[in-house]
C-alpha positions, 0 to 999 in steps of 0.5 A: 489486474488491477482491480484484483490487487486493489481487492487484496490490499482492501482485504488485507487492510479490512483484516487489519493486518496493515493500515495503508500501503503503496504498490507500485509495479513496472514492467518493462521501465513502465510503470503499470500500477501506482496504488496508494491506499489507507492510512499511516495510522491505524483507525486515523481518519485525519486526511494528512495520515493518508498514504500517497505517493510521496509516503515514506516508509521504514522497512524493517524487514524486506523479506516479509514483504516479499514473501 
C-alpha cells in the first residue's frame, strides 16, 4: 500500500498538480502511513519550504481532497 501511495503522490507532483502534500492514514486507532512529500512552494529547492509532519495547510475546500 505504501509504495502505491508514494507512486501516486509522486506522479501527481511530477505533473504539477501540487508542489507537496502530507498523507496520514489510520486504521483502528493506529497510524499505518505518515508520508510527507515535496515543498510548500512550487519550484522551491529551499529545505525550509519542504513539507513535513509539522506543516500546516490552509484547506480551502475539503470536497476536492475527498473526491
